[in-house]
C-alpha positions, 0 to 999 in steps of 0.5 A: 828255690834260689840260694844266694851265698855271701861271705863277708871279709873272707873267702870261704872254703869250698866245703863250707860253701857246699855245707851251707847250700846243702843245709839250706836245700834241706829246708825245702822238705819242710816247706816248698814255698820258699822263693829265695834263700840267702846265707850270709857268713861273717866274723867279728874279731880277728882274735877270739873270733866269733863266727856268725851265720845268718839265714834269710828265707823269702816266703810268700808274704814274708821273710824269715830270718835266723842269726846264730854265733859260735866259734865255728862256722859249721855249728853256726850254720846248723844252729841257724838252720834249726831256728829257721826250720822252726819258723817255717813250721810255725809259718806253715801251721798258721797258713793251714789254720787260716785256709788249707786251700791257700797252701795249695794255691801258693804251691801252684804259684811257685 
């Protein structure tokens, strides 16, 4: 899985970048057919800033997206990863409901 990390309008700390990449890597244990993952961090206002984390996962046949806002980047990343995890589980369930062998062939392609 390729992971792309983007921080808009600021330079992230090393721990923040490491936490984001580590969290997205953990999503691989729920579904191993993730082709690319993109993590985008941004904030809206300078005073009373709202930190936004967006996680985009490209899977075979679609893109899963989750966006979360909070007062801390770590909380936003964790909440967005929870949303994407639920989407991944639903996506995988739908694939299996259609045809169990399709999940295996996708796994072999990746």
